[in-house]
GUPAVO-510549 format. One record per residue (C-alpha): x, y, z. Coordinates in steps of 0.5 Angstrom, whole numbers, plus 500, padded with zeros to 3 digits. Layout:
<atoms>
XYZ;...
</atoms>
This chain:
<atoms>
480715614;483720620;486718627;482717634;484720639;483717646;485722651;489719656;491724663;497721667;501725671;508725668;512725674;512728682;515733686;518738681;516734675;508736674;504735667;500731663;502725658;495725652;496719649;493720641;492713637;493713630;488709625;493707621;496700622;495700630;498694634;493689636;492693643;493700642;490702648;495698652;501701648;498708649;498706657;505703657;508709653;505714657;508710664;514711660;514718658;512720666;518716668;523718664;520726665;522725672;528722671;531726666;528732670;532730677;538729673;538736669;535740676;529743671;523741669;519740662;515745661;510743656;506738656;508731653;503728647;504721644;501720638;500711637;501710630;504711623;500715619;504721617;498726618;496725625;496732629;499734635;493737638;496743639;501739645;508742645;512736646;510730642;512723642;510718636;511711637;511708630;508701629;513696629;518699634;515696640;522692642;525699644;520702647;522705653;529708649;524711644;520714649;527716653;530719646;524723645;522726651;530728652;529731646;523735649;528738654;533739649;528744645;527748652;533749653;535751645;529751641;533752634;540748635;545749630;548742630;545736628;551732632;548735638;541735637;541727635;546724637;546726645;539723645;542717643;547717648;542719654;537714652;542708652;544711660;537711662;533706659;539701658;542698651;537698644;538695637;538702633;543705638;548699638;548700630;550708632;556705636;558701630;558706625;561710630;567705629;567704622;566711619;570715624;573719619;568724618;567730621;564731628;560737626;557733620;554727625;547726627;546720631;553716630;555722634;554717640;561715641;563723642;559723648;561716650;569719650;566724654;563719659;569715659;574721661;570722668;565728666;559729668;555728662;548731665;552736667;554738660;547737657;545745658;552748657;553744651;546745648;547752648;553752644;555749637;562747633;568747637;564752642;560746645;566741644;570746649;563747654;565739655;571742659;575737656;580739651;579738644;585733644;584729650;577727646;580725640;585721644;580718648;575716641;581713638;583709644;575706643;577705637;583702637;581697642;576695639;579694632;584689635;579686640;573685638;567690641;571690648;571698648;575702654;569705657;563703661;558704655;552700653;550699645;557697644;557694636;556687635;563686630;569690629;570695623;578695622;584695616;587689617;595690614;600685614;608687614;613683613;620683611;621688605;613690605;613695610;606699611;606706609;599710610;597717609;590718611;586725611;581726617;576732618;575736625;575732631;575725627;580719627;582714622;579708621;582703626;589699623;590693625;598691624;600683624;607683623;611676622;618677623;623679629;623687631;617691628;618699628;611702629;611710628;604714628;604722626;598725630;595730633;592725638;590717638;592711641;596704639;593698642;597691645;592686648;585688652;586694655;593696654;594702650;599708649;597714648;599718641;601726642;605728635;610723633;611717636;614711635;615704638;618697638;615691638;618685638;613680634;618673634;616668639;622668644;624675646;628679641;635679645;641682643;648679645;649683651;643681654;639687653;631686650;629690644;621692644;616690648;615682647;608681644;609676640;604674635;599679638;595685634;598692634;591696633;593704631;588709630;590716630;586723630;586731629;582736632;583740625;582737619;588734616;593728615;594722619;601718617;602711620;608707618;611700620;617696618;621690620;628689622;632684624;634685632;641685631;640693628;638695634;643692638;647699638;654699642;652706645;647709649;641706648;634708651;627708650;621712654;614712654;612718659;607724659;604722652;610721649;614715646;620715645;627711642;634714643;641712640;647715642;650719647;654716653;655713660;661713666;661713672;663719676;668720682;662720687;661713684;654716681;652712674;651718669;648717663;645722657;642719651;640722644;643728643;641734639;647734633;649741634;651740642;657736643;658735651;666734650;666741651;661741657;662740664;655737665;652733659;645732661;643739658;645737652;641730652;634729651;634725657;640724663;640719668;644719675;643713680;647710685;652705682;654702689;652694688;645693691;643701691;638704687;635709691;635716688;636714682;632720677;631722670;633728667;628730661;630736656;625733651;624741648;632742648;631748654;627746660;629740664;624736668;626731674;622725675;624718679;621712677;623706680;629702677;631695676;638696674;643690672;649689677;653690670;650698671;650697663;643696663;636697666;629698666;624703670;617704672;613710676;612716676;608717670;615713666;616707663;622704660;628701659;636703657;643700655;649704656;654699653;661700655;663706659;667711657;673716661;669721665;675726664;674726657;667724655;665722648;658722643;656715642;652712637;
</atoms>
């Protein structure tokens, strides 16, 4: 039976947004009151058209046509932008209309888009932004979490998580619609204004936080998934974790939720970008090889000297997600060990700075003639500080602090992480009165150190 047409002309906006919405009713399984549904859809089309136009700073030139019903042969009547409202989709009618009106704007920007992740995923994100959460988009968010290994270019609606990452990094999603829609692949990613590795890290962070702690993502998105999708891993003494997983372009591994029972667990991740998350909202960025120590005992893991080993997290879950800009492998290792194995007599320093996490052993500590505490941590093996007047350039991290009781001003770290250039960082220190242990935080750096015994400054030796 041919569908009937009810021509209902409505203004589709005001000011810069002018046009009509033509409603076409199909006789195939139409709802009880198709005329009312048609009027509601047309009103929503006008409202969303105006919202999108104002935010994009451009009008929609095409006339909007609305087809009500499920008849696949229902024509568009020659209209340039057709919104099909199938019966049974009434629960999320506002989202459905917003999604399809947004696609009409996309089509005018780029009539023949190359990438479905742009033409399908971007409308999913924006209809949430325009009309609020929807059942369909909740499913797409969940698939983003559960199937993160797929290349961004192979996605469709599930690329919604990528656009959420842009939003989380502080980008203006509306300002990016035009430049990203006109491009494809990495060129489109670059048009976002963010480095690809930063976007991969943010996607991994969202996934890691979701894996460990339920649907509590690190951005103010709507349509969050109803459940976590994670790989549970249990690490016990003598049963370490060693995982190597391949991911595609602009993708991450499925989130690993590591539960360890013992004393100290070391977690090592090799990835272009990613995150290690513990507790809600607490995470450490991954760039390259990153290793962290955690104390998973009920009480802090303490050495005889009083120094504590690892961040004390008790029985908390450690969630890990690593990713890559280009296809390749992600390695994750986790192993338990007793506290005493980490209680070295020589210097020890744990540092988290600028997306880098290091655990350094070896070096020396001494008090110089000016009464300053000197520490050098993590020697490159081919260098011998005993032959040098200044040990700092030959250590990965040097420490210089006032060594007078009660005076801690002017403490600084000298970072030579690439073996050549040195960067000075001055966080706030809390140093024990013995001057052999301390912790620091601020200026982008956090960590702790242990000197062990001081050496004779006239003849420093390499420890560890």
